[in-house]
Structure formats: C-alpha cells, structure tokens
C-alpha positions as CSV (number, residue, x, y, z in Angstrom):
1,M,3.9,-19.8,10.4
2,G,4.6,-21.9,7.3
3,N,2.4,-24.7,6.2
4,D,5.2,-27.3,6.6
5,A,9.0,-27.6,6.8
6,T,9.5,-27.3,3.1
7,S,7.3,-24.2,2.7
8,P,9.1,-21.3,0.9
9,Y,7.3,-18.7,3.1
10,T,6.0,-18.1,6.5
11,I,2.8,-16.4,7.7
12,E,3.1,-14.5,10.9
13,F,0.1,-13.6,12.9
14,C,1.3,-10.8,15.2
15,D,1.8,-7.0,15.5
16,A,4.1,-6.0,12.6
17,F,6.1,-3.6,14.7
18,D,6.8,-6.4,17.2
19,W,7.9,-8.7,14.3
20,M,10.2,-6.0,12.9
21,A,11.8,-5.3,16.3
22,A,12.6,-9.0,16.8
23,R,14.5,-9.2,13.5
24,Q,18.2,-8.7,13.1
25,P,19.4,-5.4,11.4
26,D,20.1,-5.6,7.7
27,S,18.2,-8.9,7.4
28,I,15.6,-8.5,4.7
29,Q,15.8,-7.3,1.1
30,A,12.5,-5.7,0.4
31,I,9.2,-4.6,1.9
32,V,6.0,-4.6,-0.1
33,T,3.1,-3.4,2.0
34,D,-0.4,-1.9,2.0
35,P,-0.5,-0.6,5.7
36,P,-3.4,0.7,7.7
37,Y,-4.1,4.3,7.1
38,G,-6.6,6.2,9.1
39,L,-5.9,4.2,12.2
40,K,-9.6,4.8,12.6
41,E,-11.5,2.9,9.8
42,Y,-10.7,-0.5,11.4
43,S,-11.6,0.6,14.9
44,E,-14.5,-1.4,16.5
45,V,-16.8,1.6,16.3
46,E,-16.2,2.2,12.6
47,K,-16.4,-1.5,11.8
48,Q,-19.9,-1.7,13.4
49,K,-21.0,1.3,11.3
50,L,-19.5,-0.5,8.2
51,R,-21.5,-3.7,9.0
52,A,-24.7,-1.6,9.5
53,G,-24.2,0.0,6.1
54,R,-24.3,3.6,7.1
55,G,-22.5,6.4,8.9
56,G,-18.9,6.7,10.0
57,V,-15.7,6.9,7.9
58,W,-16.8,4.2,5.4
59,R,-18.6,5.2,2.2
60,I,-21.0,2.5,1.2
61,P,-21.4,2.7,-2.6
62,P,-24.8,1.9,-4.2
63,S,-25.5,-1.4,-5.9
64,F,-25.4,-1.2,-9.7
65,D,-26.9,-3.8,-12.1
66,G,-27.2,-6.2,-9.3
67,C,-23.5,-5.9,-8.3
68,K,-22.8,-4.9,-4.7
69,R,-19.7,-2.7,-4.6
70,S,-17.1,-2.8,-1.9
71,P,-17.0,0.1,0.6
72,V,-14.1,2.5,0.7
73,P,-12.9,4.7,3.6
74,R,-13.5,8.4,3.2
75,F,-10.1,9.9,4.3
76,T,-11.5,13.4,3.9
77,V,-13.3,13.0,7.2
78,L,-10.0,12.7,9.2
79,D,-9.4,15.7,11.5
80,Q,-6.0,17.3,12.1
81,A,-5.2,15.2,15.2
82,E,-5.9,12.0,13.2
83,L,-3.7,13.2,10.4
84,S,-0.9,13.9,12.8
85,A,-1.3,10.4,14.3
86,L,-1.1,9.0,10.8
87,R,2.1,10.8,10.1
88,A,3.6,9.6,13.5
89,F,2.6,6.0,12.6
90,F,4.6,6.2,9.4
91,A,7.5,7.9,11.1
92,R,7.7,4.9,13.4
93,F,7.4,2.5,10.5
94,A,10.2,4.3,8.6
95,V,12.7,4.0,11.5
96,A,11.9,0.3,11.9
97,A,12.2,-0.4,8.2
98,M,15.5,1.5,7.9
99,R,17.0,-0.7,10.6
100,L,15.6,-3.9,9.0
101,L,16.4,-3.5,5.3
102,V,19.8,-4.3,3.8
103,P,21.6,-1.5,2.0
104,G,19.8,-1.0,-1.4
105,G,16.6,-2.7,-0.1
106,H,13.4,-1.3,-1.5
107,I,10.0,-0.4,0.0
108,F,6.9,-0.5,-2.2
109,I,4.1,1.1,-0.1
110,A,0.5,1.6,-1.2
111,T,-1.1,5.0,-0.6
112,N,-3.6,7.3,-2.1
113,P,-3.4,10.9,-3.6
114,L,-5.0,12.5,-0.5
115,L,-2.5,11.1,2.1
116,S,0.6,10.2,0.2
117,H,2.6,13.2,1.6
118,L,2.0,11.9,5.2
119,V,3.7,8.6,4.1
120,Y,6.5,9.9,1.9
121,M,7.9,12.6,4.1
122,P,8.6,10.4,7.2
123,L,10.3,7.8,5.0
124,M,12.6,10.5,3.5
125,E,13.3,12.0,6.9
126,A,14.4,8.6,8.1
127,G,17.0,8.4,5.3
128,F,15.2,6.6,2.5
129,E,15.8,7.7,-1.1
130,K,12.6,8.3,-3.0
131,R,12.9,6.4,-6.3
132,G,9.6,7.3,-7.8
133,E,6.0,6.1,-7.7
134,I,4.3,3.0,-9.2
135,I,1.0,4.1,-10.7
136,R,-1.6,1.4,-10.5
137,L,-4.1,2.3,-13.2
138,V,-7.4,1.1,-11.8
139,Q,-11.0,2.6,-11.8
140,T,-12.3,2.7,-8.3
141,L,-15.3,4.3,-6.6
142,R,-13.2,6.9,-4.8
143,G,-14.1,10.5,-5.6
144,G,-16.6,11.9,-8.1
145,D,-19.3,12.5,-5.5
146,R,-21.7,15.4,-5.6
147,P,-21.9,17.7,-2.6
148,K,-23.3,15.8,0.4
149,N,-27.0,16.4,1.0
150,A,-27.1,18.7,-2.0
151,H,-27.0,16.3,-4.9
152,A,-30.0,17.7,-6.8
153,E,-29.0,21.3,-6.2
154,F,-25.5,20.8,-7.5
155,A,-26.0,17.9,-9.9
156,H,-23.2,19.1,-12.2
157,V,-20.5,19.4,-9.5
158,S,-18.1,16.8,-8.0
159,V,-16.3,17.7,-4.8
160,M,-13.1,15.9,-6.0
161,P,-12.1,14.0,-9.2
162,R,-13.1,10.4,-9.7
163,S,-10.0,8.4,-9.0
164,G,-8.5,6.4,-11.9
165,W,-5.2,5.5,-10.3
166,E,-3.6,4.4,-7.1
167,P,0.0,5.5,-6.2
168,W,2.5,3.2,-4.6
169,G,5.6,5.0,-3.2
170,L,8.9,3.5,-4.1
171,F,11.8,4.1,-1.7
172,R,15.3,2.6,-1.3
173,K,17.7,2.4,1.6
174,P,21.0,4.0,0.4
175,C,23.4,1.6,-1.2
176,E,26.9,0.8,0.0
177,G,29.0,2.4,-2.7
178,R,28.0,1.8,-6.3
179,V,24.9,-0.1,-7.3
180,Q,27.0,-2.8,-8.8
181,D,28.9,-3.2,-5.6
182,N,25.7,-3.3,-3.6
183,L,24.2,-5.9,-5.9
184,R,27.3,-8.2,-5.5
185,K,27.2,-8.0,-1.7
186,W,23.5,-7.6,-0.8
187,K,21.8,-9.0,-3.9
188,T,19.7,-5.9,-4.3
189,G,19.8,-2.2,-5.1
190,G,17.9,-2.3,-8.3
191,L,14.6,-3.5,-9.7
192,R,14.3,-6.8,-11.5
193,R,13.5,-6.4,-15.2
194,I,10.6,-8.1,-16.9
195,S,13.0,-9.3,-19.6
196,A,16.3,-8.5,-21.1
197,D,14.5,-6.1,-23.4
198,Q,11.8,-4.8,-21.1
199,P,12.5,-2.9,-17.8
200,F,9.9,-2.8,-15.0
201,S,7.6,0.1,-15.6
202,D,6.2,2.6,-13.2
203,V,2.7,2.3,-14.7
204,V,0.9,-1.0,-14.2
205,L,-2.5,-1.7,-15.7
206,S,-4.7,-3.3,-13.1
207,S,-8.3,-4.1,-12.3
208,P,-10.3,-4.3,-9.1
209,T,-9.8,-7.4,-7.0
210,R,-11.8,-10.3,-8.3
211,A,-14.6,-11.8,-6.3
212,D,-13.0,-15.2,-6.0
213,E,-9.9,-13.7,-4.5
214,R,-12.0,-11.7,-2.0
215,S,-13.7,-15.0,-1.0
216,V,-10.3,-16.4,0.1
217,A,-9.2,-13.2,1.9
218,P,-12.2,-11.0,2.6
219,H,-10.3,-7.8,3.4
220,P,-11.8,-4.3,2.5
221,S,-8.7,-3.1,0.7
222,L,-7.4,-6.4,-0.8
223,K,-5.1,-6.0,-3.8
224,P,-5.4,-8.2,-6.9
225,Q,-2.9,-11.0,-7.0
226,R,-1.9,-10.2,-10.6
227,F,-0.8,-6.7,-9.7
228,M,1.0,-7.9,-6.5
229,R,2.9,-10.6,-8.4
230,Q,4.4,-7.9,-10.6
231,I,5.7,-5.5,-7.9
232,V,6.8,-8.4,-5.6
233,R,8.9,-9.9,-8.5
234,A,10.4,-6.5,-9.2
235,S,11.6,-6.2,-5.6
236,L,13.1,-9.7,-5.4
237,P,16.9,-9.9,-4.7
238,L,19.2,-11.6,-7.2
239,G,19.1,-15.4,-7.1
240,S,15.4,-15.5,-6.0
241,E,12.4,-16.5,-8.0
C-alpha cells in the first residue's frame, strides 16, 4: 500500500502470483524483477543454516580486511528435481506475465549464468520475444573456489570461473503491428534512450550493493539502487518519468 493518497507508487505485501491474477489483462507496461531462484535457499531449514553460518545451500565467504562479505546461494547443489521445479516456477510466471503485460511490454529479469536457461526457455515458450540480455558488470564472490575439501592438494584449480557479471534477461510481449503503432496505442514497445544521442546499452557498469542500502532493506540478494534506476527508466512507457 502507498504511503498516502498522493504517493506515485504502491507497495503490496502479498504473494506475487495472487497479485498478478487479480489484475486485469493488458494492464501494466513493464516488469522488472529479481525473483526467487532455488525455491530452496529461503526455506526455513536453509535460513537456519544461513544464520548458523555453515552448511546448506548458502556459501558463507570469509571475512577480509575486517569486512564481512554477504553470503551467496550455491546453485550447483540443486538436484534434478529442484531444477525441474525451478523451470516449472518460471513457466507459471511466464503465463501470468503474458496475460498481464500490454502488447510491447518488456520484462527485465535477473538471473545467473548457471540457471538462465531455466528462466529464458519458459518465457519464450509462453510467447515472449527474447530481446537480448543486460549485462551487469559486477565483481561478486560467486565462483573461483578450489575443489571442496581439497584446497591444498589442488591449490591451482578453480571448479568454475570467478563471476564478473550478472545477466538480466530482456523479453518483450509481441507488439500489435509496427513498433510505432504500438508506441502510439500502448505507450511502449521500445526502450527509453538515455538521451537523444545515447541509446540504452546492454552493458551496465555496477558495484555491489552499498552497506547503507542494505541497512534499509536487508535482503541477501539486494540490487544497488543506481543500477535499478537505469533499467527501470529504460522500461518506462512514454509519458512517464
């Protein structure tokens, strides 16, 4: 719910699928989302392991120079049944989003290199057009680890690359006719340019989320406001600020 009657936004505290089902078809212009992934890491059992600082799906990185790093989920531990459940989750989301978005409406959806195919395929199967990926250049603690319980024996080996980027899938509900016709009727179908001379880019320099932002919203995968402002602005329909 919004803060007051003049608020330009509302905050809903509910199940997102319930909220989407209650909306009218063709009623919103864009979706920018960082959805849950493993459907496991935020279970009560895994959250207890996270609080304890050991075990489970969460990787607890070491402190460095007095800085305590944020934990990251290890998606490599998901089994085949959990991966299938993840794909089914995004298939359900894709159908709901297709109904809700206006023609030409975009989805910006956060993912990661290990699981992006389980997100992208259900969206395309639901009828969305893949319009590329937004590459958030950011140095994280994902990857780069030596073999578990054999760090000394294989000191010069990493089991996967150290991640230096985060992919965001970009999808569009098909336009009605030409893009220009869709823009006139639905106010969307393209991405808002940064300026008349500079288009929105698919590579965005970023940094990890700052501590003061985490203090306001202490979520394990919180995205930095500076990055979010850029992609949200790109998705805005004509006539919006």
